[in-house]
C-alpha positions in Angstrom: 6.7 25.9 114.8 5.6 26.0 111.2 6.1 29.7 111.0 9.6 29.5 112.6 10.7 26.8 110.1 9.4 28.8 107.2 11.2 31.9 108.3 14.5 30.1 108.9 14.5 28.6 105.5 14.5 32.2 104.1 17.9 32.7 105.6 20.8 32.7 103.1 22.7 29.4 103.3 20.2 28.0 105.9 20.7 24.4 104.6 24.4 24.5 105.6 24.1 26.7 108.6 21.5 24.4 110.2 24.4 21.9 110.9 26.7 24.6 112.5 26.4 24.0 116.3 27.9 27.4 117.1 25.5 29.3 114.9 22.6 27.3 116.2 23.2 28.7 119.7 22.2 32.2 118.4 19.3 30.8 116.3 18.0 29.0 119.4 18.1 32.2 121.5 16.2 34.1 118.7 13.7 31.3 118.4 12.9 31.1 122.1 12.0 34.8 122.1 9.1 34.0 119.7 5.6 33.2 121.0 5.0 29.5 121.9 8.6 28.4 121.0 9.8 26.4 124.0 13.1 24.5 124.2 11.2 21.3 123.3 9.7 23.1 120.3 13.1 24.3 119.2 14.7 20.9 119.4 11.9 19.5 117.2 12.2 22.3 114.6 16.0 21.9 114.5 15.8 18.1 113.8 13.1 18.7 111.2 15.0 21.5 109.5 18.1 19.3 109.2 16.0 16.7 107.4 14.6 19.4 105.1 18.1 20.6 104.4 19.0 17.2 103.0 15.9 17.2 100.8 16.8 20.7 99.6 20.3 19.7 98.6 18.8 17.0 96.4 16.0 18.9 94.8 16.3 22.6 95.4 12.8 22.5 96.8 11.6 23.2 100.4 8.3 21.9 101.7 6.9 24.2 104.4 3.6 24.4 106.4 3.4 20.7 105.8 0.6 19.7 108.1 -2.4 18.3 106.2 -0.7 19.0 102.9 2.1 21.5 102.4 3.5 24.3 100.2 6.6 23.9 98.1 8.8 26.9 97.6 11.7 26.7 95.1 14.2 29.2 93.8 15.7 26.6 91.4 13.9 27.6 88.2 16.3 28.4 85.5 17.0 32.1 85.0 16.5 31.6 81.2 12.8 30.8 81.9 12.5 34.0 83.9 14.0 36.1 81.1 11.8 34.4 78.4 8.6 35.1 80.4 9.6 38.7 81.1 10.3 39.4 77.4 7.1 37.7 76.3 5.0 39.6 78.8 6.3 42.9 77.5 5.3 42.0 74.0 1.8 40.9 75.1 1.3 44.0 77.1 2.4 46.1 74.1 -0.3 44.4 72.0 -3.0 45.7 74.4 -4.9 48.3 72.5 -7.1 49.6 75.3 -5.5 51.9 77.9 -4.7 50.2 81.2 -7.4 51.2 83.8 -6.8 48.7 86.6 -3.9 47.7 88.8 -4.1 44.1 87.8 -4.0 43.1 84.1 -4.5 39.5 83.0 -2.2 39.3 80.0 -3.1 35.6 79.4 -6.7 35.2 80.8 -8.2 31.8 81.1 -11.7 33.3 81.5 -11.7 34.9 78.0 -13.4 33.1 75.1 -15.1 30.3 77.1 -16.7 27.3 75.6 -20.4 28.0 75.0 -22.6 24.9 74.7 -24.3 24.7 71.4 -22.0 27.3 69.8 -18.4 26.4 70.2 -16.8 23.9 67.8 -14.8 21.1 69.5 -13.1 17.9 68.5 -15.3 15.0 69.5 -14.7 11.2 70.0 -11.2 11.6 71.4 -10.2 13.8 68.5 -7.1 15.9 69.2 -4.9 18.5 67.6 -1.4 17.1 68.1 0.3 20.2 66.6 -0.6 23.3 68.4 0.1 25.4 65.3 -2.8 23.8 63.6 -5.2 24.4 66.5 -6.7 27.6 64.9 -7.7 25.8 61.8 -9.1 22.6 63.4 -12.9 22.3 63.1 -15.2 20.0 64.9 -18.8 19.6 65.9 -20.7 21.9 68.2 -20.4 21.2 71.9 -23.6 19.7 73.2 -24.9 20.7 76.6 -23.5 18.6 79.4 -25.9 17.8 82.3 -24.1 17.0 85.4 -24.0 17.8 89.1 -21.1 20.2 88.7 -21.7 22.3 85.6 -22.4 25.9 84.8 -25.6 26.8 82.9 -24.1 27.6 79.5 -20.4 28.5 79.7 -17.5 26.3 80.7 -14.0 27.7 81.0 -11.7 25.4 78.9 -8.1 26.8 78.9 -6.1 23.7 78.1 -8.3 20.7 78.5 -6.5 17.4 78.7 -3.8 18.8 76.5 -0.5 18.7 78.3 1.2 15.4 77.4 4.3 13.8 78.8 6.9 13.2 76.1 9.5 10.4 76.0 9.1 7.3 78.1 10.3 8.8 81.3 10.9 12.1 83.0 8.7 15.2 83.5 9.1 17.0 80.2 5.8 17.9 78.7 4.3 19.3 75.5 1.2 21.5 75.2 -1.0 19.9 72.5 -3.8 22.5 72.2 -4.6 26.2 72.3 -4.0 28.2 75.5 -6.8 30.7 76.0 -6.0 34.1 74.7 -2.5 33.1 73.6 -2.0 32.8 69.8 -0.3 29.5 69.0 1.7 30.9 66.1 2.6 34.5 67.1 3.4 33.3 70.7 5.0 30.0 69.7 8.1 30.6 71.8 6.0 31.4 74.8 4.3 28.0 74.5 7.7 26.4 74.8 8.6 28.5 77.9 5.3 27.5 79.6 6.0 23.9 78.8 9.4 24.2 80.7 7.7 25.8 83.7 5.0 23.1 83.8 7.7 20.4 83.6 9.5 22.0 86.5 6.3 22.1 88.6 5.6 18.4 88.2 7.9 17.2 91.0 6.8 19.9 93.5 3.2 18.9 92.7 4.2 15.3 93.5 5.3 16.4 96.9 2.1 18.2 98.0 -0.8 16.5 96.2 -3.0 14.6 98.7 -5.4 11.6 98.3 -8.8 12.6 99.6 -8.3 13.7 103.3 -5.1 11.8 103.9 -2.4 14.3 104.5 1.2 13.8 103.4 2.7 14.4 106.9 1.7 12.9 110.3 0.3 15.2 112.9 3.1 16.6 115.1 1.1 17.3 118.2 -2.0 15.1 118.6 -4.5 16.4 121.2 -8.2 16.8 121.6 -8.3 19.6 124.1 -6.3 22.0 126.3 -5.6 22.2 130.0 -5.4 25.4 132.2 -2.1 26.2 133.9 -3.7 27.7 137.0 -6.4 25.3 138.3 -9.0 26.5 140.7 -8.8 25.1 144.3 -10.8 21.9 144.6 -13.1 23.4 147.2 -14.2 26.0 144.7 -15.3 23.6 142.0 -18.8 22.4 141.7 -17.9 18.8 140.9 -15.7 18.4 144.0 -18.3 20.0 146.3 -20.9 17.5 145.2 -18.5 14.7 146.2 -17.9 16.2 149.6 -21.6 16.7 150.1 -22.1 13.0 150.6 -20.7 13.4 154.1 -21.9 16.8 155.4 -20.1 16.1 158.8 -16.8 16.1 157.0 -14.5 19.0 158.1 -13.4 19.7 154.5 -17.1 20.1 153.4 -17.8 22.5 156.3 -14.8 24.6 155.5 -15.8 24.8 151.8 -19.4 25.8 152.7 -18.1 28.6 155.0 -15.8 29.9 152.3 -18.7 29.9 149.8 -20.9 31.8 152.4 -18.2 34.4 152.8 -18.3 35.0 149.0 -14.8 33.7 148.4 -15.9 31.2 145.8 -17.4 33.9 143.5 -14.5 36.3 144.0 -12.0 33.5 143.3 -13.8 32.4 140.2 -13.8 36.0 138.9 -10.1 36.4 139.6 -9.3 32.9 138.1 -11.2 33.7 134.9 -9.3 37.0 134.5 -5.9 35.5 135.1 -6.2 32.0 133.8 -3.7 30.8 131.2 -3.7 27.7 129.1 -1.1 25.1 128.6 -0.2 25.0 125.0 0.5 21.4 123.9 4.2 20.6 123.3 5.8 18.5 120.6 7.5 15.3 121.8 5.0 14.8 124.6 3.0 11.9 123.4 5.6 10.6 120.9 9.2 11.4 119.9 10.5 13.0 116.7 11.8 9.7 115.5 8.4 8.0 116.1 6.8 10.9 114.1 9.2 10.4 111.2 8.3 6.7 111.2 4.5 7.4 111.2 4.1 6.2 114.8 2.2 9.3 115.7 -1.1 7.9 117.1 -0.6 8.7 120.8 -2.4 11.7 122.2 -1.7 14.3 124.9 -5.5 14.5 125.7 -7.5 11.6 124.4 -10.3 11.8 121.9 -13.6 12.5 123.6 -15.4 9.5 122.1 -14.0 6.0 122.1 -14.1 4.6 118.6 -12.2 1.3 118.3 -12.2 1.7 114.5 -10.6 5.1 114.6 -7.1 4.7 113.2 -4.3 7.1 114.2 -1.5 5.2 112.5 0.0 7.0 109.5 0.8 5.3 106.2 3.1 7.3 104.0 2.4 7.3 100.2 4.0 8.8 97.1 2.5 10.6 94.1 4.1 10.5 90.7 2.1 12.4 88.0 4.6 11.4 85.3 3.8 7.8 85.9 0.1 7.9 86.7 -0.8 10.3 83.8 1.9 9.5 81.2 -0.8 8.1 78.8 -3.7 10.3 79.8 -2.0 13.6 80.0 -2.8 16.6 82.3 -5.2 19.5 82.3 -3.5 22.8 83.0 -5.0 26.3 83.3 -2.5 28.9 82.2 -2.7 32.5 83.5 -0.2 35.4 83.2 -1.0 38.5 85.3 0.7 41.9 85.8 0.3 44.1 88.8 1.4 47.7 88.0 1.3 50.5 90.7 1.0 54.1 89.7 0.9 57.5 91.5 -2.9 57.1 91.6 -2.7 53.5 92.9 0.2 53.3 95.2 -0.7 50.0 96.8 -2.3 46.7 95.9 -4.1 44.9 98.7 -4.1 41.5 97.0 -7.1 39.2 96.6 -9.7 37.9 99.1 -9.4 34.3 100.4 -10.3 32.0 97.6 -9.7 28.6 95.9 -8.4 28.7 92.3 -10.9 27.9 89.6 -14.5 26.8 89.9 -16.1 23.7 91.3 -16.5 22.0 87.9 -12.9 22.7 86.9 -11.8 20.0 89.4 -8.5 21.9 90.0 -6.3 19.9 92.5 -3.2 22.1 92.8 -1.8 25.4 91.8 1.7 26.8 90.9 2.7 30.4 90.9 6.0 31.7 89.4 7.1 35.3 90.0 9.3 36.3 87.0 9.6 40.1 87.3 9.5 42.4 90.4 10.6 46.1 90.3 10.4 48.8 92.9 7.7 47.3 95.1 7.7 46.0 98.6 7.8 42.3 99.4 4.8 40.3 98.2 3.4 37.5 100.4 0.9 34.7 99.9 -1.2 33.6 103.0 -2.5 30.1 103.4 -5.3 28.4 105.4 -6.3 24.8 105.7 -9.6 23.0 106.4 -9.8 21.3 109.8 -12.3 19.5 111.9 -13.2 20.7 115.4 -16.3 18.7 116.2 -17.5 18.9 119.8 -18.1 15.1 119.8 -14.3 14.6 119.5 -12.8 17.5 121.3 -13.0 18.4 125.0 -14.3 22.0 125.3 -17.3 23.8 126.5 -19.0 26.9 125.0 -17.1 29.1 127.5 -13.7 27.7 126.3 -14.3 28.4 122.7 -12.0 31.4 122.7 -9.0 29.6 124.1 -9.6 26.7 121.7 -9.5 29.2 118.8 -6.2 30.6 120.1 -4.5 27.3 120.6 -5.5 25.9 117.2 -4.9 29.2 115.3 -8.5 29.5 114.2 -9.2 33.0 112.8 -12.0 35.1 114.1 -12.8 38.1 116.3 -15.1 38.4 119.4 -18.2 38.7 117.2 -17.2 35.5 115.3 -16.6 33.7 118.6 -20.1 34.6 119.8 -21.6 33.1 116.6 -19.5 29.9 117.1 -20.7 29.6 120.7 -24.3 29.8 119.5 -23.6 27.1 116.8 -21.8 24.9 119.3 -18.7 24.5 117.1 -15.8 26.7 115.9 -15.1 27.3 112.2 -13.4 24.7 110.0 -10.3 26.8 109.0 -6.9 27.2 110.5 -4.4 30.0 109.6 -1.1 28.5 108.5 0.9 31.6 107.8 2.3 33.5 104.8 5.2 32.9 102.4 7.3 35.6 100.7 7.2 35.6 96.9 10.4 37.3 95.5 11.4 37.4 91.9 12.4 34.0 90.6 10.4 32.0 93.1 8.1 29.1 92.3 5.3 28.4 94.8 3.2 25.2 94.6 0.3 24.2 96.8 -2.7 21.8 96.7 -6.4 22.7 96.4 -8.1 20.7 99.1 
């Protein structure tokens, strides 16, 4: 369902087409040909997409994969910002003296020139450099070593530390008030202004996806704590039922079951059932309606939680985030990075990065924003996303032998070897695959770091 809604919002004019009943007949047929999309799933997606279309009309932003958190994709960034970044990147690349040896070049690298405790001069006691052009001449005392639970031994990356301030008394316009790592505040003064515009445009998308602790921004669409098979075994072939019949051995049903077992039918039936069994994927709208979900009344389950905890609260309370209000006086910390991926005859492809979270633990990064400002002669780039989840055996109904189907139903990544490890550990991994989002030129993508 999440993948379908993400794909449909890539269609040109989707926000208007979604209200065209005639066109929706074709979209419905195409959707039903996809795995796991049933008529009930399509009806839910259609209703949700119509709500997303209204939000898109107001903001130019689309929130997709909004389960625990969400990802905002926006094509509403002004083309002027795109042009300014492209021109600035060309100048910065031209300044590179060493020949390019790698596919990826970090033009503005936040890892360069880190703060070194005991060596780097900093402004202490809330001192700040309010004019970024004076940053290169500002002197302070040496940075003392910070002892804390989340620190690196000697170096701390400090790109723009507490140095993006909101200007005016309202709105999301910002000003960078200190030096951006590896970006000269005088020679690249115009680029500082462009980055400020891009940060300003990222504020509202950040507001839409930032989460408070483990409280997601969207209620769970399908709440279930297990799965059921479509093809149940006959009662006589199940051990639990046979034990019940055994209390009266003179019972005809018990004698028939024993005879079938003696004939080897039970073992043969179990082998066939295991080979052919399918599982009933949970459907939306089963435990609660779409309107109930929108209102936060999404506590009912298809399969109840394994343990009964009267304090377990499934009611959902919506909340809002407004960085421009919460941090107008304090300001924000922003890490700035500009990278270039250039393919050559020797390097015809770039496989991307491994799964990772941006920054380091002691950076306390809570969200990221990616803006693609120049794409030439390459295939479509995509970003894939995962989210953390909890699949504790104390809450979910499954046995070791049902681990594989559980991973399939809940979109948990892993191969056969991984599954064997999970069986030995008595629990599946804590990650779910959400899907991937295309990143064309001019697109802004914003997501949280959970």
